[in-house]
N, C-alpha and C positions, 0 to 999 in steps of 0.2 A: 729709731726716734731721734729727731734732730736735737742738737745741743741747745742749752739755754744761752742766749746772747747776753754777754756782760756789757751793758750800755754805759760807755764811758761818759757820754754827754750828760746822762741823768745823774750819775754819781758826782761828776764835777759840779753840776748845778746845785746839788745838795751841799757840797763843801763850800761853794761860793756863798750860799745863804748863811751858813754858819760863820764864815769869815766876815760877811757884811755886818752881822750883829757885833762881832768883836771889834770891827773897825769903828762902828758908831760909839762904842764904849770908850775906845782909846781916843777918838777925836774929841768926845765930850770931856775927856781928861786933859786935853791940850796937846795930844800927840797924834797927829794924823799920819798913818803909815805912808811912806813915800818910796817909790821905785823909779830909778833912773834906767832907761833902756837906751843903749848905745848901739846904733846900727851904722856900720862902715860899708859904703858901697850900696849897690842896688840889686843884689842877688834876689831874684823873684821869690824864691821859697822863703828866704829870710824876711823880706818885706812883708809877705803874707802872714808869716808867723808872728812877727813883731806887732803887726796891726791887730791880730787876734788877741795878743797879750794885753795890748792897751785897752781894747774893748772890755776884757775881763776886769781890769783895774777899775774902769768906770762903773761896772756893775756892782763891785764890792765897796767902792768909795775910797779906794787907794789913790793917792796923788801919783800920777804917771808923768814923768818928765821924759819927753821924747827927744832924743838927741841923734840927729842923722848927719853923718859925715861923708864926704866924698871918698871915692876909692883911692884918691891920691893922698889921703891923710898919711902923715909920717908916723913912725913908731913913737918918736918923741912927743908929737902932738897928742897922740892917743894916751900915752902914759901920763902926760901932764893933765889931761882932762880927768883921768881916773883919780889922780891925786886930789884934784879939786872936789870931786864927788865924795872921796873918802872923808873930807873935812866938812862937807855940807850937812848941817844938822837936820835939814828937812828930809834927807835921803836915808832910808833904812836898808835899802837893797840896791845893788848895782848889777845890771845884766848887760854884758857885752855879747851881742849875738854872734855866734860862730856858724860857719867858718868865716875867718877874716880874709880880706883880699891878699893875694900873693905879695910877699915882701914884709908882712907884719908877723911878729913873733907871738903866736897865741899863748904860749906857755908863760912868757914874760908878762903879758897882759893879765892873765889869770892870777899870777902871783903878786901883781901890783894891787889888786883889789883887797881892801882890808878884810880880814877873816870875819869881822863882825857884820860886814855887809855882803858877804859871799853867798847870796841867796840861791845861786846855781849849785852850790856845794862842790865846786871844782878845785878850790884852793887846796894846796897840800895839807894845810892845817885841818881843814874840814874833812879831808879824806882820812887823815891820821886819827881824828876823833871818832870817825865812824868805825875804823878798824879796831880801835881800842874800846869801843862801845861806851864812849863818853858823850855827854850832851853836845849837840851841835847841829848845823844845817845838814839835812839829808839831801842827796842829789834828787832832783825833781822826778825824773822818770822812774828810777827804782822805787822811790817813795810812792809814786802813783800806782805802780804795780801792786804794792802791798795793800793800798787802799781798795783796789779792784778786787783782790782776793778776799779782803775783809767784807766788802759790800756783797759779794756773791756767796758769803758764808762758807768759803773754802778753808778748811783747816790747814795751817802751815806746819804747826808743831808735829813732829813725828813723820811728816810726809817725805817721800822721795821726790826731790826736785831736780830737773835737768834744765840748765840754762844754756842755750845755744848762742854763743858769742861771748867774748871776754873783754870788750872795750872798757876803758876807764870811765865812760859815761854811763853805761848800763850794766853790762855783764859782771864786771869785777865788783863794783859796789853792791849790786843786788845779791851776789853770792854772799858777801859779808853780812848783809842785813838778814838774810834768810837762815844762815847757820848760827848767828850770834845767840847768846843766852839771854833772850829778852822777848818781849811781846812782838809777835810777827816774825819770830825766828824759830830756833830749835828744829830746823829741818835738816835732812841729810842732803847735801847739795853736790851735784856733779856739774862741772862747767865743760862744755864741748866747744871745739874751735877747729880751725882748718887743719890742725895736725892730729886731731882725734881719730883713732882707729875704730872702725865699725860704729860710727855715730848712731846709725839707725837702731842698733841693738841697745845702746845705752839710753836713747830717748824712750824706747819701748818700756823701760823699767819705771818710768816716772809717773807719779800721781799728779804732778804739776809740771807742765812744760812752758818755758818762757823762751820765745824765739826772738833773738836780737842779733841776727847775723848780717843784716843789710843786704839780703839777696832773696828775690822772690822764690816761693815754692821750696824753700830749704826744708821745711817740715811738711811731710805728706802723710796721708791717712795710714799707710802701712807702717809708719814709724810711731804711731800713737796708740797707747794702751786703751782699750775700751773703758770709757768712764773717766778718763783723765781730764783735767782742767787745762786749757791752753790759752796762754796770754801772748798775743802777737804785738811785739814792739815795733816791728819793721814798717817803714813807709817807703815804697818804691814806685817810681813812675814806669809804666809799661805802655807801649804804643797801642792806641785803640782808635782806628779810623772812624768808628761809630760815634765817638765823642767830639763835641764841638772844639775842644782844645787839643784834640789829637792824642790824648793819653788818659789813663785812669790810674788811680792810686791803689796799690795792693800791698799786703804785708809780706812777711817772710813765711807765712803758713798758707798752704793750699786750702783756703777757707771752705770751698764748696765740698771737698771730699772729707776734710777733717771734722766738719760740723756733724757728720753722720756717725762719728766714732766717739768724739769727746762728750762729756756731760755738760761742759760749759766752755764758751770760747769768746774771745774779744774780737770785734770786727776792725777792719781798716778801710776807710777812716771811721772815726766815731768810737774808738776804743781807748788806747793809752794816751793818745795825743791830748785830748782835753784834760786828762788827769795830770799830765806833765805841767801844763799851764796853771792848773789849780794849785799844785804843790809849790809853784813859784810864789803865788800869792800867799800861801800858807807860811812860807819862810819869811816873806816880807812882813806879814802881820806879827809873826813871832819876834822878829828883829825889833819892830816898833814897841812891842810889849817890854822887851829888855831895855829899850831906851827910856821908857816910862819908869821902870824900876830903878834905873841909874839916876834919874833926875831928882 
């Protein structure tokens, strides 16, 4: 029997509807949520992603300030812009699209964003609050994974979870979220990576598998326990001469084989991606709510 497909587009749509209602209430109270999106250069994937985020803002009613800079922008110019946005009372969230062009210091840029406007959840203070289980912005993709599991009625508490990948954007923060003593946590979490011995055997023990390795077909059917839930975070381009653009998008999971073993699985595209964008809006609306409370 084929696995249930966890439809990220549908879940994200429901979250946007909820956020649209909150945005209307905030706007009626004199605080319209505002998101500044900064794109440096013309990386095609980044341009596409930023455009989708701006469409999402429009659907929800969030003010979206689109700032596009040339690839020749200097570090000083970018830092100066972020300082201006930090002081801008109309802006509740600042997103600097990564990766940045060569020669720009991403870490310095991230640390310049004020923690109160760090809606990506990448600032060291945001990460520290997550690790300490304190209130703060959650990184968008890990938060999106939790929302997918919640929507698919997959129990996390008491489950054995294996995360394949240890990046600071997905794997590491997701592990912290899933083992913390809180709602959406209390799991037993194993993180696998390039130095893991016998990864397949470890993945086979999991009730929930999250693939975030950045490599196609990292997780195959023989690695997945029958009835496990599989969340595929990866987005990879593979050549495909049958497609007009010459490639297709695939995840880190061998979807066609794993769907016959898993009880539920997220697709690529249409899985985690829409949830990542939805949680960015979630953080922006939350930031606006805090602005209202401070006023």
